[in-house]
N, C-alpha and C positions, 0 to 999 in steps of 0.2 A: 722409490723414495718419496715420502710425502711431506718432507720438511720444506720450509720456505728458503729459497735461494734468491737473494737479492741481486739486483743489477750490480750493486757495489761488491758483491762476492765474486761475480764473474769478471768484472773490470777492476782489477786491483793494481795499484802502483807499486813497483818493486824494482829490483836490480836484476839485470840479465846474467847469464844467457838463458836460463831455464826456470820456468815456474815450478816444475816438479823436482828438478835436481838442484836448484839454487834457492829459490824463494821458499819452497816447502821445508827443506832441511833447516834453513835459517829460522823460520817460524817455529820449527820443532825445538830448536835450541832454546828459543825464548820461552816456549811452553814448559820445557824441562826446568828451567830456572824458576819459573813461577811455581811449579810443583815443589821444588826444593824449599822455597820460601814458605809455602803453605804447610809443609811438614817439618819446618824448623831444622832442615838439614843444610841449608845453604852455607851457613857460617862454619860448618864442620868439614866441608869439602876441601881437600888439599891436593887432589889428583883427579884427572878426567881421562877417559878413553872413549872413543866413538867408533862403533863398528858400522860400516856401510854394507848393505846387502843388495844382491840382484842387480837391477839396472842402475841403481845409484852407485854401485861399485864398478860395474863394467864400463860405464861412460862418465863416471864421477869426475875423473881428472879433467876431461874436456869440458865438462859442464861446471867446473869450479865448485863441486859439492863440498870438497874439503875446506875451501876458503870460506864458503857460505856458513858452514857450521862454526868455524872459528870466529867469524864476524858476529854471528848470533850469540855465541858464548861471551863475546867481548862487550855486548850491550849496544852494538851498532844497530840502527833501525834502517831496514831496506827502503823505507818510504821517505825518510827525512834526512838521514845522515848524508852530508855532501859526498858525492861519488868520489871526488878527488881525495877524500880522507881515508877511504877504504884501503887503498894500497899501503898507506902508512901504518895502519893497524896490523896488517898481515906481516909487513916487513919487521915491525917491532917484535912480533911473536917469534919470527925466524931468527932474528939477531940475538934476542935475549933468552930464548927458550922459556919465556914467561907469558902467561895469559892474564890480562886484566879482566878477571871474571866479573861479568856484568858491569864493568867499569867501577867496581867497588873494592876488589882486593886482588892482589897478584898471587898466582899459583904457578908452580913449575909445569911447563907444558911444551911438548915438542910436536912439530907437524906430523911426526910418525905416530902420534897418539890417535890419529885418524887412520883407521885400518880398512883397507878395501878387501872385502870378502866376496868372492864370486858366487857364493851360494845364494839361492833364492829362499826367502822365508815364505811359508805356505799362504799367508794371508793376503799379501800383495807384492807386486814386483819391486816396489820402491820402499825398502825397509831400512831403518837405522836405529841403533841402540846406543843410548847414553849410559855410561857407567861412572858413578861418582865414588871416590875413595876417601877414607879418613884413616890416616896412619897405616896405609896398606890394606885396609879392610874395605871391601865393596859394600857401601851402605845405601846405594841407590842404583836401580836398574830400570830404565824405562825405554820401551820400544815404540817408535812412531812410524807411521806410513804416510808418504807423500803421494797423494792420489790424483795429482794433476791440478793445474791452475793455482798452485799455492795453497791448496786445501791440505790439511793434515788431520789424521785421526789415529786413535789407538784401538787395538783390537777389542778392548772391553768397552769402548765408548757406546753409550746408549743414545743413539741418534734421536730416539723418540722424545728425549728431553729438550731438543731444539724446538724452535717455533714451528708448529705444524700448519700446513696449508689446509685450512678448513674455513667454512663459513663463519665459524665462531671468531676466528682471528683475522681473516681477510675477506673482503667482499667478493673476490674472484679467485678462488683456489685453483691453481694451475699445476697439473702434473703431466698432462698430455697436450699436444698441439690441437687435438680435436676440441678439447675444452676451451682453449683460447679462442678458437674460431667460433664456437657456439656463443660465447660471451659477446664477442664483437658483433655478431649478427643480431643477437637479442637486444643489445644496447645501442645498436646502429652507430658504432664508433670504430675507431682504428685500434690497432694493437697497442700503440703507445699510450692511448687513453686508459686502457685496462691496466697496463703495467703501472702507470703513474698512480692510479687509485689504490693499488696494493701497496706501493712504496710509501704512500702517505700515511699508512697505518704505523709506520716505524719512524718516519722523519717528517719535518715540516717542509713546505714547498721551498722555503728559502734554503734549508739545509740540503735538499735534493739538488737544487740549482747550483749551490756552491760546490758540492761534491762532484757533480757532473762537469761543471766548469773546470774544476781542478784536474779531473781525468782528461778532458779534452786538451787543456793547456799542456799537460805532460806529453800527450800524443803529438801535439803540434810542435812542441819544443824538440822532441825526439827526432821528428822528421827534419826539422830545421838543422839540427846539429849534424845529422847524417848526411844531408845534402851539402854541408859546408866543411866536411872533414875529409881530407885525403890521406893516402898512405896505405898501409897493409894492416890487416886484422891480427890481433895477438893469437898465439896458440901453436904456431909452428907450421901451419899449412901455407903461410905466405900468401893468403888470399887478398888480392887487391880490392880496396873499396871502389865500387863502381858508381855509386850514387853521385859522388862529387863530379866526375867527368860528365856523366849524363846530365846532371842538373846545369852544369856550366854551359853546355850546348843549348839546352832548352830555355834557360832564363834570359839568354842573350845579354843585352846591356841594361837590364832593369836595375834600378837602385832602391835600396831599402835598408833599414837598420835593425829590425827585430822580426820575430815570427809573424806578428799581426800585419805589419807592412809587407812582409813577404807574400802573404796570401793575396793582398791587394795587387801586388806587383805581378803575380802570376795571372790574376784575372785580367789585367790590362795587357798581358802579352798575347799577341796574335798566335793562337794555337792552330796549327794545321791538322788536318784529319789524322795523318799518320803519327803525329806527335802526341795524340791523346793517350795511346797505349804506352808510349814512352814515359809520359808524365806519371801515369799510374804505377808503372814498374819502378820508376825512380823513387816515388814516395814509399813504396813497399820495401825496396832495397835499403833505403836510408834508415828506416826504423830498425830493421833487423841487423844492419851493420852496427848500429849503436848497441843493440842487444848483445851481439856477439862480442863486443868490446867491454862487457860488464857495465853498460850504461843503464840509466833509469828509463824503464818502459812501463807500459800498461799491459797486464795479462789480458788477452782478448781472443780466446779464453785462456791462452797460455802465453808464455814469453816467446816460445819458438814460433808461434803464429801471430805475434804482436803487430806485424806490419800490414795485415790484410784490412782490418777495419779502418785504421787511419788513412790508408791509401784510398779506399773506396769513399770514405767521407770527404777527403780532400778532392777527389774527383767530382763529387757533387758540388762542393763549394766553389771550385775554380773553373769547372767546365759546364756543369748543368745549370747552376743557379747562382749568378753573381750577386743576387739580392738576399741570399740565404743569411740567416742570423743564428743566434744562440738557440732559439726555439727549434730550428731545424736540427741542429746538432743534438739537442736534448732528445727529440723524438727518435733520432737515429740510434743513439746509445741505449735508450729504453727498449726499443725493439730488439736490438742486437743482444742485450743482456738477457731478456726473457727466452729468446731462442736458444741461447747457450745453456740456460738453466734446464730446459727441457731435455737437451742432449745429455747433460750431466746426470739428471735423474733417471733416465731410461737407458743410458749406454755408458759412455766414458769420455773424458776429455784428456786422458792420459795416454801419451804415445807408448809408454811402457806396458800399458794394458791393451791398447787398440791400434798401435801403429800411427802413422802420420794422418790417416783419415780422421783420427780423433782430435787432431790439432788443426791442421790446415783445412781439412774438410769441414769441421765445425765452424771455424772462423769464417770461411767462405759462405756457409749457410747463414750465419748471423748477419754478415754484411749484405748478402743478397736480399734477405727479408727487409732489413732496415732501409736499403736503397729503394726498394720497390714502394714502400710506404711514402717516402719523400717524393718519388716520381708520380704519385697520384694513384697508386694501386690500392686495391681493397685489402682487407685483412686476409681474405682467402688467397688472393694473389701473392701476398707477402709470404705466406706459408708454402705456396707452390714454388716460389723462388728459392726458399731455403731447401726444399726437397730436391729441386733440380741441381743446385750447387753441391749438395752432399752426394747425390746419386752418381755424380761424375768424379767423386773422390773415393768411392768405395774401394777398399782393398789397398789403399796407398800405404806403403810400408814406411818404417822409420829406420833409416840406415846411415846415420851420420858418420862421416869419415873421421877416424880418431876420436870419436865422441864429442866433437866440437859442433856447436850449433851454427854451422857455416855452409858446408856442402853436404847435401843439396838443399839444406833448410832455407837459406836466404832467398834463393831463386823461387822456391816453392811459395813464398809469400806473394811474390809478383804474380805467379800463375794463379794462386787462389783468389787474388783481387780481381784479375781479369775475368776469371770464371764467375765471380759473384756479380759483376756488372752484366755479363752475358746472361746469366740466370735471371736477373731482374728484367732484362729486356724481353726474354722469352716468356716470363710469367705475365708481363703486362699484355701480351698478345694471347694469353691463354684463358679459356673459360674454366675456372676451377672445378666446375661440376663434371667436366669432361676429362679431368686429369686422372690417369689410371693409378698413379702411385701417390699415396698420402705421405706427409712428413713423418707421421708416427710409424708408418710401415718402413720407411727408409731408415729411420733411427733404429728400429728393431733389427733390420738387416745389417746395419753397420755393427751393432753389438754382436750379432751372430758371426759376422765376418771376423771381428776382432778375436773372438774366442777360438775360431778355427785357424787363425793366422799362426804360422810357425813362430815360436818364441824368439828365434834369431833375428826376426825382422821387426821386433818391437823394442827399439831403443837400446840395443845391446852392443851395437857395432860388431856383431858376430855374423852378419849376413849382408847381402846386397852390395851396394857401392863401398861400404866400409871394408869389405873383404876383397872385392874385385880391384879396388884401387889400393895398391900396396904402398908401403913407406917410400919405396924407390920412386914412385910416381909423384910423391909430394915433395 
């Protein structure tokens, strides 16, 4: 893939629990509405049916894919609509059997109009088809594919029409990690410097800072909410939220009133050595507990792996560098974003295509590279850190119990965050020229592993823990 993938493509604000199964289908519904309007069909539609295929069907109930599609068709925005309003929209559909189509007109609609088909479409594991009717006649049929991280495509899409990574459009075209390393050596700069120069071709510095600030504030607020919410997660597994109790023990008697004061309070808390790992785990768990309860998170690079990057960044802010400011956060997110884009271009970030190595593995690599730069590592050492993190996630399957992004997903974020920190520390003690495995090689290996992996272990709930742990165990 030679198209430009921005940091803001990799780090998108949306609603949980899944970027591929929730955010992607939601965006697909919006895209279908846009096409209906362009073809003058929107006003003629008086009936809708949605067919879900493959992984979207097999784990769609647990991932709230049906709800996401209905919310998208209702005109709700996953980035801006208040989360507390979403339940009301769904309840209204269920109670009235009517859909407020794009918030413009009401049409008859039942939740049974979303059909779960176990069949896989040949193009991609995550397929869904929207069918629009007028007086009983099907007048619109569009199939979309949710390819991970909230990205959606259609089979006939000509990706060459997107912005191409080339010297003509960007000063530093990046398709491979090797290119990124070469630019940094030639320009004698860090990865974040190269990424920023590319992003400046599309946005002003103020726009970049504003958007990165909004992304970080969403991450921080998500962690804050997770650490201050107790009870059990929805979905039927009765999974207890663990971040609340963990945080209560760690924060001790500190006082604060908002997320910003919370960061300062943690900095002022005397953290014992053994508590460092507990804090990192607490941050990761908190984010993904919010994600599992259909809260607002940031894809990093997916919703299922949304906890790794904020957990590692919080580790830097409250443990490593109490003087850190927005410029450090900015560098971290820029590095993380570009590492994620290299994985997406050369492999996958979709668990339905590559297993959990494509989610937690990639997020851990993104965080490891970013942390290494902030800890004073070179660009080459940052790439080594990303390689180490992914190398030790190779082959990780995706086997969510009952299709919910809870077990083992939430704990895996904590593990991915710890591995990222460890990878950064190892990379800082490594001479990159002596490193046997490059990041590009491990990305190639991850993609080959993904293609060899049995389909049952790629977000279908038909293998692994999802089968071993039966309903009686839950």
